[in-house]
TORKOL-4160 file (C-alpha; in steps of 0.2 Angstrom, whole numbers, padded with zeros to 4 digits, m for minus):
384
<pt num="1" X="0433" Y="0232" Z="0233"/>
<pt num="2" X="0442" Y="0217" Z="0227"/>
<pt num="3" X="0435" Y="0200" Z="0230"/>
<pt num="4" X="0446" Y="0185" Z="0232"/>
<pt num="5" X="0444" Y="0170" Z="0220"/>
<pt num="6" X="0434" Y="0159" Z="0233"/>
<pt num="7" X="0422" Y="0173" Z="0237"/>
<pt num="8" X="0419" Y="0176" Z="0218"/>
<pt num="9" X="0415" Y="0157" Z="0216"/>
<pt num="10" X="0402" Y="0158" Z="0231"/>
<pt num="11" X="0394" Y="0173" Z="0224"/>
<pt num="12" X="0392" Y="0164" Z="0207"/>
<pt num="13" X="0385" Y="0148" Z="0214"/>
<pt num="14" X="0372" Y="0158" Z="0225"/>
<pt num="15" X="0366" Y="0168" Z="0209"/>
<pt num="16" X="0364" Y="0151" Z="0200"/>
<pt num="17" X="0353" Y="0144" Z="0214"/>
<pt num="18" X="0342" Y="0159" Z="0214"/>
<pt num="19" X="0340" Y="0158" Z="0195"/>
<pt num="20" X="0335" Y="0139" Z="0195"/>
<pt num="21" X="0323" Y="0142" Z="0209"/>
<pt num="22" X="0314" Y="0156" Z="0200"/>
<pt num="23" X="0313" Y="0145" Z="0184"/>
<pt num="24" X="0306" Y="0131" Z="0194"/>
<pt num="25" X="0293" Y="0142" Z="0202"/>
<pt num="26" X="0288" Y="0149" Z="0185"/>
<pt num="27" X="0286" Y="0132" Z="0178"/>
<pt num="28" X="0276" Y="0126" Z="0192"/>
<pt num="29" X="0263" Y="0139" Z="0192"/>
<pt num="30" X="0260" Y="0139" Z="0173"/>
<pt num="31" X="0242" Y="0134" Z="0169"/>
<pt num="32" X="0240" Y="0118" Z="0159"/>
<pt num="33" X="0233" Y="0119" Z="0142"/>
<pt num="34" X="0214" Y="0118" Z="0141"/>
<pt num="35" X="0207" Y="0101" Z="0134"/>
<pt num="36" X="0198" Y="0103" Z="0117"/>
<pt num="37" X="0180" Y="0097" Z="0118"/>
<pt num="38" X="0176" Y="0086" Z="0104"/>
<pt num="39" X="0164" Y="0093" Z="0091"/>
<pt num="40" X="0146" Y="0091" Z="0095"/>
<pt num="41" X="0143" Y="0079" Z="0080"/>
<pt num="42" X="0156" Y="0068" Z="0087"/>
<pt num="43" X="0150" Y="0067" Z="0105"/>
<pt num="44" X="0142" Y="0050" Z="0108"/>
<pt num="45" X="0124" Y="0051" Z="0114"/>
<pt num="46" X="0117" Y="0040" Z="0128"/>
<pt num="47" X="0107" Y="0026" Z="0121"/>
<pt num="48" X="0092" Y="0033" Z="0130"/>
<pt num="49" X="0093" Y="0048" Z="0118"/>
<pt num="50" X="0097" Y="0039" Z="0102"/>
<pt num="51" X="0081" Y="0038" Z="0091"/>
<pt num="52" X="0075" Y="0020" Z="0091"/>
<pt num="53" X="0074" Y="0020" Z="0072"/>
<pt num="54" X="0093" Y="0023" Z="0071"/>
<pt num="55" X="0096" Y="0008" Z="0083"/>
<pt num="56" X="0084" Y="m0004" Z="0074"/>
<pt num="57" X="0088" Y="0002" Z="0057"/>
<pt num="58" X="0106" Y="m0002" Z="0059"/>
<pt num="59" X="0103" Y="m0021" Z="0062"/>
<pt num="60" X="0104" Y="m0031" Z="0046"/>
<pt num="61" X="0100" Y="m0048" Z="0054"/>
<pt num="62" X="0086" Y="m0055" Z="0065"/>
<pt num="63" X="0089" Y="m0057" Z="0084"/>
<pt num="64" X="0094" Y="m0075" Z="0088"/>
<pt num="65" X="0079" Y="m0078" Z="0100"/>
<pt num="66" X="0063" Y="m0087" Z="0101"/>
<pt num="67" X="0050" Y="m0080" Z="0088"/>
<pt num="68" X="0040" Y="m0067" Z="0097"/>
<pt num="69" X="0030" Y="m0051" Z="0093"/>
<pt num="70" X="0033" Y="m0038" Z="0107"/>
<pt num="71" X="0022" Y="m0023" Z="0110"/>
<pt num="72" X="0010" Y="m0015" Z="0099"/>
<pt num="73" X="0010" Y="m0013" Z="0080"/>
<pt num="74" X="0016" Y="0005" Z="0081"/>
<pt num="75" X="0027" Y="0003" Z="0097"/>
<pt num="76" X="0037" Y="m0013" Z="0099"/>
<pt num="77" X="0050" Y="m0025" Z="0091"/>
<pt num="78" X="0052" Y="m0042" Z="0084"/>
<pt num="79" X="0062" Y="m0057" Z="0091"/>
<pt num="80" X="0067" Y="m0072" Z="0080"/>
<pt num="81" X="0061" Y="m0064" Z="0064"/>
<pt num="82" X="0061" Y="m0074" Z="0048"/>
<pt num="83" X="0067" Y="m0068" Z="0031"/>
<pt num="84" X="0055" Y="m0070" Z="0016"/>
<pt num="85" X="0066" Y="m0075" Z="0001"/>
<pt num="86" X="0065" Y="m0062" Z="m0014"/>
<pt num="87" X="0059" Y="m0076" Z="m0025"/>
<pt num="88" X="0046" Y="m0090" Z="m0023"/>
<pt num="89" X="0035" Y="m0100" Z="m0033"/>
<pt num="90" X="0021" Y="m0087" Z="m0033"/>
<pt num="91" X="0029" Y="m0071" Z="m0026"/>
<pt num="92" X="0043" Y="m0058" Z="m0028"/>
<pt num="93" X="0049" Y="m0046" Z="m0015"/>
<pt num="94" X="0051" Y="m0028" Z="m0020"/>
<pt num="95" X="0062" Y="m0014" Z="m0014"/>
<pt num="96" X="0076" Y="m0026" Z="m0008"/>
<pt num="97" X="0088" Y="m0012" Z="m0003"/>
<pt num="98" X="0077" Y="m0008" Z="0011"/>
<pt num="99" X="0080" Y="m0025" Z="0019"/>
<pt num="100" X="0062" Y="m0025" Z="0025"/>
<pt num="101" X="0057" Y="m0043" Z="0019"/>
<pt num="102" X="0057" Y="m0049" Z="0037"/>
<pt num="103" X="0042" Y="m0054" Z="0049"/>
<pt num="104" X="0036" Y="m0065" Z="0062"/>
<pt num="105" X="0036" Y="m0083" Z="0055"/>
<pt num="106" X="0017" Y="m0083" Z="0055"/>
<pt num="107" X="0017" Y="m0068" Z="0043"/>
<pt num="108" X="0030" Y="m0076" Z="0031"/>
<pt num="109" X="0019" Y="m0092" Z="0031"/>
<pt num="110" X="0004" Y="m0082" Z="0027"/>
<pt num="111" X="0011" Y="m0073" Z="0013"/>
<pt num="112" X="0018" Y="m0089" Z="0005"/>
<pt num="113" X="0001" Y="m0097" Z="0007"/>
<pt num="114" X="m0009" Y="m0083" Z="0000"/>
<pt num="115" X="0003" Y="m0082" Z="m0015"/>
<pt num="116" X="0002" Y="m0101" Z="m0019"/>
<pt num="117" X="m0016" Y="m0104" Z="m0016"/>
<pt num="118" X="m0022" Y="m0089" Z="m0026"/>
<pt num="119" X="m0011" Y="m0094" Z="m0040"/>
<pt num="120" X="m0017" Y="m0112" Z="m0040"/>
<pt num="121" X="m0035" Y="m0106" Z="m0040"/>
<pt num="122" X="m0032" Y="m0096" Z="m0055"/>
<pt num="123" X="m0036" Y="m0080" Z="m0046"/>
<pt num="124" X="m0020" Y="m0071" Z="m0046"/>
<pt num="125" X="m0003" Y="m0074" Z="m0055"/>
<pt num="126" X="0008" Y="m0070" Z="m0040"/>
<pt num="127" X="0011" Y="m0057" Z="m0027"/>
<pt num="128" X="0023" Y="m0043" Z="m0027"/>
<pt num="129" X="0027" Y="m0040" Z="m0009"/>
<pt num="130" X="0031" Y="m0023" Z="m0002"/>
<pt num="131" X="0037" Y="m0019" Z="0016"/>
<pt num="132" X="0035" Y="m0031" Z="0030"/>
<pt num="133" X="0047" Y="m0026" Z="0044"/>
<pt num="134" X="0065" Y="m0024" Z="0048"/>
<pt num="135" X="0076" Y="m0039" Z="0054"/>
<pt num="136" X="0072" Y="m0034" Z="0072"/>
<pt num="137" X="0056" Y="m0024" Z="0069"/>
<pt num="138" X="0056" Y="m0008" Z="0079"/>
<pt num="139" X="0053" Y="0010" Z="0072"/>
<pt num="140" X="0058" Y="0011" Z="0054"/>
<pt num="141" X="0071" Y="0023" Z="0047"/>
<pt num="142" X="0057" Y="0030" Z="0035"/>
<pt num="143" X="0039" Y="0027" Z="0030"/>
<pt num="144" X="0028" Y="0017" Z="0042"/>
<pt num="145" X="0023" Y="0021" Z="0059"/>
<pt num="146" X="0017" Y="0003" Z="0061"/>
<pt num="147" X="0026" Y="m0013" Z="0055"/>
<pt num="148" X="0036" Y="m0013" Z="0071"/>
<pt num="149" X="0032" Y="m0031" Z="0078"/>
<pt num="150" X="0033" Y="m0041" Z="0062"/>
<pt num="151" X="0014" Y="m0044" Z="0060"/>
<pt num="152" X="0011" Y="m0032" Z="0045"/>
<pt num="153" X="0014" Y="m0035" Z="0027"/>
<pt num="154" X="0011" Y="m0024" Z="0012"/>
<pt num="155" X="0005" Y="m0033" Z="m0004"/>
<pt num="156" X="0004" Y="m0023" Z="m0020"/>
<pt num="157" X="m0012" Y="m0024" Z="m0030"/>
<pt num="158" X="m0001" Y="m0025" Z="m0046"/>
<pt num="159" X="m0001" Y="m0043" Z="m0052"/>
<pt num="160" X="0016" Y="m0051" Z="m0053"/>
<pt num="161" X="0023" Y="m0053" Z="m0071"/>
<pt num="162" X="0027" Y="m0070" Z="m0078"/>
<pt num="163" X="0046" Y="m0067" Z="m0077"/>
<pt num="164" X="0058" Y="m0063" Z="m0063"/>
<pt num="165" X="0061" Y="m0044" Z="m0061"/>
<pt num="166" X="0079" Y="m0037" Z="m0060"/>
<pt num="167" X="0086" Y="m0029" Z="m0045"/>
<pt num="168" X="0084" Y="m0012" Z="m0053"/>
<pt num="169" X="0066" Y="m0015" Z="m0058"/>
<pt num="170" X="0062" Y="m0020" Z="m0040"/>
<pt num="171" X="0069" Y="m0003" Z="m0034"/>
<pt num="172" X="0061" Y="0008" Z="m0047"/>
<pt num="173" X="0044" Y="0000" Z="m0053"/>
<pt num="174" X="0029" Y="0009" Z="m0046"/>
<pt num="175" X="0014" Y="0000" Z="m0040"/>
<pt num="176" X="m0002" Y="0004" Z="m0049"/>
<pt num="177" X="m0016" Y="0015" Z="m0041"/>
<pt num="178" X="m0033" Y="0007" Z="m0040"/>
<pt num="179" X="m0042" Y="0024" Z="m0041"/>
<pt num="180" X="m0050" Y="0034" Z="m0055"/>
<pt num="181" X="m0053" Y="0049" Z="m0044"/>
<pt num="182" X="m0053" Y="0051" Z="m0025"/>
<pt num="183" X="m0070" Y="0044" Z="m0023"/>
<pt num="184" X="m0070" Y="0029" Z="m0035"/>
<pt num="185" X="m0060" Y="0014" Z="m0041"/>
<pt num="186" X="m0053" Y="0013" Z="m0059"/>
<pt num="187" X="m0061" Y="m0002" Z="m0068"/>
<pt num="188" X="m0046" Y="m0004" Z="m0078"/>
<pt num="189" X="m0035" Y="m0008" Z="m0063"/>
<pt num="190" X="m0048" Y="m0013" Z="m0050"/>
<pt num="191" X="m0051" Y="m0030" Z="m0058"/>
<pt num="192" X="m0060" Y="m0046" Z="m0052"/>
<pt num="193" X="m0043" Y="m0053" Z="m0048"/>
<pt num="194" X="m0040" Y="m0038" Z="m0036"/>
<pt num="195" X="m0056" Y="m0042" Z="m0028"/>
<pt num="196" X="m0052" Y="m0061" Z="m0027"/>
<pt num="197" X="m0035" Y="m0058" Z="m0019"/>
<pt num="198" X="m0041" Y="m0046" Z="m0006"/>
<pt num="199" X="m0056" Y="m0058" Z="m0002"/>
<pt num="200" X="m0044" Y="m0073" Z="0000"/>
<pt num="201" X="m0032" Y="m0064" Z="0012"/>
<pt num="202" X="m0047" Y="m0058" Z="0022"/>
<pt num="203" X="m0054" Y="m0076" Z="0023"/>
<pt num="204" X="m0039" Y="m0083" Z="0034"/>
<pt num="205" X="m0042" Y="m0084" Z="0052"/>
<pt num="206" X="m0026" Y="m0077" Z="0058"/>
<pt num="207" X="m0029" Y="m0060" Z="0048"/>
<pt num="208" X="m0036" Y="m0047" Z="0060"/>
<pt num="209" X="m0039" Y="m0033" Z="0047"/>
<pt num="210" X="m0034" Y="m0027" Z="0030"/>
<pt num="211" X="m0032" Y="m0009" Z="0026"/>
<pt num="212" X="m0036" Y="m0002" Z="0009"/>
<pt num="213" X="m0041" Y="0016" Z="0003"/>
<pt num="214" X="m0059" Y="0020" Z="0008"/>
<pt num="215" X="m0063" Y="0021" Z="m0011"/>
<pt num="216" X="m0057" Y="0003" Z="m0013"/>
<pt num="217" X="m0067" Y="m0002" Z="0002"/>
<pt num="218" X="m0083" Y="0005" Z="m0006"/>
<pt num="219" X="m0078" Y="m0003" Z="m0023"/>
<pt num="220" X="m0077" Y="m0020" Z="m0014"/>
<pt num="221" X="m0094" Y="m0018" Z="m0005"/>
<pt num="222" X="m0102" Y="m0013" Z="m0022"/>
<pt num="223" X="m0094" Y="m0027" Z="m0031"/>
<pt num="224" X="m0099" Y="m0040" Z="m0017"/>
<pt num="225" X="m0117" Y="m0033" Z="m0017"/>
<pt num="226" X="m0117" Y="m0028" Z="0001"/>
<pt num="227" X="m0110" Y="m0034" Z="0017"/>
<pt num="228" X="m0102" Y="m0051" Z="0017"/>
<pt num="229" X="m0092" Y="m0059" Z="0032"/>
<pt num="230" X="m0075" Y="m0056" Z="0024"/>
<pt num="231" X="m0079" Y="m0038" Z="0021"/>
<pt num="232" X="m0080" Y="m0035" Z="0040"/>
<pt num="233" X="m0061" Y="m0036" Z="0041"/>
<pt num="234" X="m0058" Y="m0023" Z="0027"/>
<pt num="235" X="m0055" Y="m0006" Z="0034"/>
<pt num="236" X="m0054" Y="0011" Z="0024"/>
<pt num="237" X="m0037" Y="0018" Z="0028"/>
<pt num="238" X="m0030" Y="0034" Z="0020"/>
<pt num="239" X="m0018" Y="0032" Z="0007"/>
<pt num="240" X="m0016" Y="0013" Z="0003"/>
<pt num="241" X="m0022" Y="0016" Z="m0015"/>
<pt num="242" X="m0008" Y="0004" Z="m0022"/>
<pt num="243" X="m0008" Y="m0010" Z="m0010"/>
<pt num="244" X="m0017" Y="m0019" Z="0004"/>
<pt num="245" X="m0010" Y="m0019" Z="0021"/>
<pt num="246" X="m0012" Y="m0036" Z="0030"/>
<pt num="247" X="m0011" Y="m0037" Z="0049"/>
<pt num="248" X="m0012" Y="m0053" Z="0058"/>
<pt num="249" X="m0017" Y="m0056" Z="0077"/>
<pt num="250" X="m0004" Y="m0059" Z="0090"/>
<pt num="251" X="0003" Y="m0076" Z="0088"/>
<pt num="252" X="0003" Y="m0089" Z="0102"/>
<pt num="253" X="0018" Y="m0087" Z="0113"/>
<pt num="254" X="0020" Y="m0069" Z="0110"/>
<pt num="255" X="0019" Y="m0063" Z="0128"/>
<pt num="256" X="0018" Y="m0044" Z="0129"/>
<pt num="257" X="0010" Y="m0043" Z="0111"/>
<pt num="258" X="m0005" Y="m0032" Z="0110"/>
<pt num="259" X="m0018" Y="m0035" Z="0096"/>
<pt num="260" X="m0028" Y="m0021" Z="0089"/>
<pt num="261" X="m0044" Y="m0031" Z="0092"/>
<pt num="262" X="m0060" Y="m0033" Z="0081"/>
<pt num="263" X="m0061" Y="m0019" Z="0068"/>
<pt num="264" X="m0076" Y="m0008" Z="0069"/>
<pt num="265" X="m0084" Y="0004" Z="0056"/>
<pt num="266" X="m0082" Y="m0009" Z="0042"/>
<pt num="267" X="m0100" Y="m0011" Z="0036"/>
<pt num="268" X="m0104" Y="m0006" Z="0019"/>
<pt num="269" X="m0116" Y="0007" Z="0025"/>
<pt num="270" X="m0101" Y="0015" Z="0033"/>
<pt num="271" X="m0092" Y="0015" Z="0017"/>
<pt num="272" X="m0107" Y="0023" Z="0008"/>
<pt num="273" X="m0108" Y="0036" Z="0022"/>
<pt num="274" X="m0090" Y="0040" Z="0019"/>
<pt num="275" X="m0093" Y="0042" Z="0001"/>
<pt num="276" X="m0108" Y="0054" Z="0003"/>
<pt num="277" X="m0099" Y="0064" Z="0017"/>
<pt num="278" X="m0083" Y="0066" Z="0007"/>
<pt num="279" X="m0092" Y="0071" Z="m0009"/>
<pt num="280" X="m0102" Y="0084" Z="0000"/>
<pt num="281" X="m0086" Y="0091" Z="0008"/>
<pt num="282" X="m0077" Y="0092" Z="m0009"/>
<pt num="283" X="m0092" Y="0101" Z="m0017"/>
<pt num="284" X="m0094" Y="0114" Z="m0003"/>
<pt num="285" X="m0085" Y="0131" Z="m0004"/>
<pt num="286" X="m0069" Y="0132" Z="0006"/>
<pt num="287" X="m0065" Y="0147" Z="0016"/>
<pt num="288" X="m0048" Y="0150" Z="0023"/>
<pt num="289" X="m0048" Y="0150" Z="0042"/>
<pt num="290" X="m0045" Y="0167" Z="0050"/>
<pt num="291" X="m0030" Y="0172" Z="0060"/>
<pt num="292" X="m0012" Y="0166" Z="0059"/>
<pt num="293" X="m0008" Y="0148" Z="0055"/>
<pt num="294" X="m0001" Y="0138" Z="0069"/>
<pt num="295" X="0011" Y="0125" Z="0065"/>
<pt num="296" X="0011" Y="0109" Z="0075"/>
<pt num="297" X="0027" Y="0105" Z="0084"/>
<pt num="298" X="0033" Y="0088" Z="0077"/>
<pt num="299" X="0033" Y="0074" Z="0090"/>
<pt num="300" X="0050" Y="0068" Z="0095"/>
<pt num="301" X="0056" Y="0051" Z="0088"/>
<pt num="302" X="0053" Y="0036" Z="0099"/>
<pt num="303" X="0068" Y="0031" Z="0109"/>
<pt num="304" X="0072" Y="0014" Z="0117"/>
<pt num="305" X="0064" Y="0020" Z="0133"/>
<pt num="306" X="0047" Y="0021" Z="0124"/>
<pt num="307" X="0048" Y="0003" Z="0119"/>
<pt num="308" X="0044" Y="m0013" Z="0129"/>
<pt num="309" X="0059" Y="m0018" Z="0140"/>
<pt num="310" X="0061" Y="m0034" Z="0130"/>
<pt num="311" X="0067" Y="m0024" Z="0115"/>
<pt num="312" X="0083" Y="m0021" Z="0124"/>
<pt num="313" X="0086" Y="m0039" Z="0124"/>
<pt num="314" X="0081" Y="m0040" Z="0105"/>
<pt num="315" X="0095" Y="m0027" Z="0101"/>
<pt num="316" X="0108" Y="m0035" Z="0112"/>
<pt num="317" X="0105" Y="m0053" Z="0104"/>
<pt num="318" X="0117" Y="m0062" Z="0092"/>
<pt num="319" X="0112" Y="m0061" Z="0074"/>
<pt num="320" X="0103" Y="m0075" Z="0065"/>
<pt num="321" X="0095" Y="m0079" Z="0048"/>
<pt num="322" X="0096" Y="m0070" Z="0032"/>
<pt num="323" X="0099" Y="m0074" Z="0013"/>
<pt num="324" X="0101" Y="m0092" Z="0007"/>
<pt num="325" X="0105" Y="m0099" Z="m0009"/>
<pt num="326" X="0088" Y="m0094" Z="m0017"/>
<pt num="327" X="0093" Y="m0076" Z="m0015"/>
<pt num="328" X="0111" Y="m0077" Z="m0021"/>
<pt num="329" X="0105" Y="m0073" Z="m0039"/>
<pt num="330" X="0097" Y="m0057" Z="m0033"/>
<pt num="331" X="0111" Y="m0045" Z="m0033"/>
<pt num="332" X="0113" Y="m0027" Z="m0036"/>
<pt num="333" X="0121" Y="m0020" Z="m0052"/>
<pt num="334" X="0139" Y="m0014" Z="m0052"/>
<pt num="335" X="0133" Y="0004" Z="m0049"/>
<pt num="336" X="0125" Y="0001" Z="m0033"/>
<pt num="337" X="0116" Y="0016" Z="m0024"/>
<pt num="338" X="0122" Y="0020" Z="m0007"/>
<pt num="339" X="0108" Y="0012" Z="0002"/>
<pt num="340" X="0111" Y="m0004" Z="m0007"/>
<pt num="341" X="0129" Y="m0004" Z="m0003"/>
<pt num="342" X="0125" Y="m0002" Z="0016"/>
<pt num="343" X="0114" Y="m0017" Z="0016"/>
<pt num="344" X="0127" Y="m0027" Z="0006"/>
<pt num="345" X="0141" Y="m0023" Z="0017"/>
<pt num="346" X="0132" Y="m0029" Z="0032"/>
<pt num="347" X="0123" Y="m0044" Z="0025"/>
<pt num="348" X="0135" Y="m0058" Z="0028"/>
<pt num="349" X="0138" Y="m0073" Z="0017"/>
<pt num="350" X="0135" Y="m0069" Z="m0001"/>
<pt num="351" X="0120" Y="m0059" Z="0002"/>
<pt num="352" X="0118" Y="m0047" Z="m0013"/>
<pt num="353" X="0137" Y="m0046" Z="m0013"/>
<pt num="354" X="0142" Y="m0052" Z="m0031"/>
<pt num="355" X="0141" Y="m0037" Z="m0042"/>
<pt num="356" X="0134" Y="m0043" Z="m0059"/>
<pt num="357" X="0118" Y="m0042" Z="m0068"/>
<pt num="358" X="0103" Y="m0053" Z="m0064"/>
<pt num="359" X="0101" Y="m0068" Z="m0075"/>
<pt num="360" X="0082" Y="m0072" Z="m0076"/>
<pt num="361" X="0076" Y="m0089" Z="m0071"/>
<pt num="362" X="0066" Y="m0089" Z="m0087"/>
<pt num="363" X="0069" Y="m0081" Z="m0103"/>
<pt num="364" X="0066" Y="m0062" Z="m0101"/>
<pt num="365" X="0050" Y="m0056" Z="m0109"/>
<pt num="366" X="0050" Y="m0040" Z="m0120"/>
<pt num="367" X="0048" Y="m0024" Z="m0110"/>
<pt num="368" X="0030" Y="m0023" Z="m0115"/>
<pt num="369" X="0027" Y="m0039" Z="m0105"/>
<pt num="370" X="0026" Y="m0029" Z="m0089"/>
<pt num="371" X="0015" Y="m0014" Z="m0091"/>
<pt num="372" X="0015" Y="m0002" Z="m0076"/>
<pt num="373" X="0005" Y="0013" Z="m0080"/>
<pt num="374" X="0008" Y="0029" Z="m0071"/>
<pt num="375" X="m0006" Y="0034" Z="m0059"/>
<pt num="376" X="m0014" Y="0051" Z="m0060"/>
<pt num="377" X="m0003" Y="0064" Z="m0053"/>
<pt num="378" X="m0016" Y="0071" Z="m0041"/>
<pt num="379" X="m0019" Y="0053" Z="m0034"/>
<pt num="380" X="m0001" Y="0048" Z="m0033"/>
<pt num="381" X="0007" Y="0043" Z="m0016"/>
<pt num="382" X="0024" Y="0037" Z="m0012"/>
<pt num="383" X="0024" Y="0018" Z="m0010"/>
<pt num="384" X="0029" Y="0014" Z="0008"/>
């Protein structure tokens, strides 16, 4: 059959329309490419699931709020914290890269008072101050379970040298143990000066309690000749062989702060009983328990939901406070560890930012001027 020209044109156009319709339908029903979910490590967690230590540990400055201790020593936070300068007339702050030389203003005032009064009385050459708290308190990224509301301070029982320590020395020097063995103090390090500085700290009304190793508590009792009023504030706490842990009462105006109350079990008779019981236990034969060992499941870290509601306001507040001119000479060396770099990067104006060696305020003494003997290996504990 022969088709005319117009007929052939109509057939061609009809075929073209069928092809275009088929193509359009094919395109319309093609499934879309599935979205790729982000890797698990990149997914943002709800704030309620982020460990509180991560949130509070990331803050490099205090909350610009009225000073207030919120919650309990091991479950709370700090508003309006104050920064203890690294250097004072009678103190030097240690472990500066941790950025834990913050506290409630009453604690900062207490540390300064203890340092200056003990030095003026010829009892102690100056304080080496360890951890106080983070700028906004809260659970710490490492170390302590307490120290969360700005009312705790660790004071080393190593006397301050008569020169300014370098940044590196403050990071690496170890405090000195007061113990000769697990049951008794070492007379070479547990000196009359150590007794005097602990006694003076306990004499202040605002101090609620002081934690030291049980053997140090016993040594204090024996040195004092038995119970004295100031000894009632001294508690035997495991560890604490290198420092005393000072804890003050809830300051006025700190609504929601919960004090621990009057310490109990602090008599010298209790200290002697601890000695007798521990000695008997150490001397008794030990037998391994029968059956398989069961491991305790670790507790999940605290989250913001576990803390007082006011701690949300503390995290949300504008930053305030921090290093002043007195600290601008305290700077890390050029080769800064990662932890130091993180602090320097977020510390604001001139805080530990200029990379040069520390120039001492007084001529540097020979290395032998600072004698820091190593504690016995069996008794050594990480300084926190």
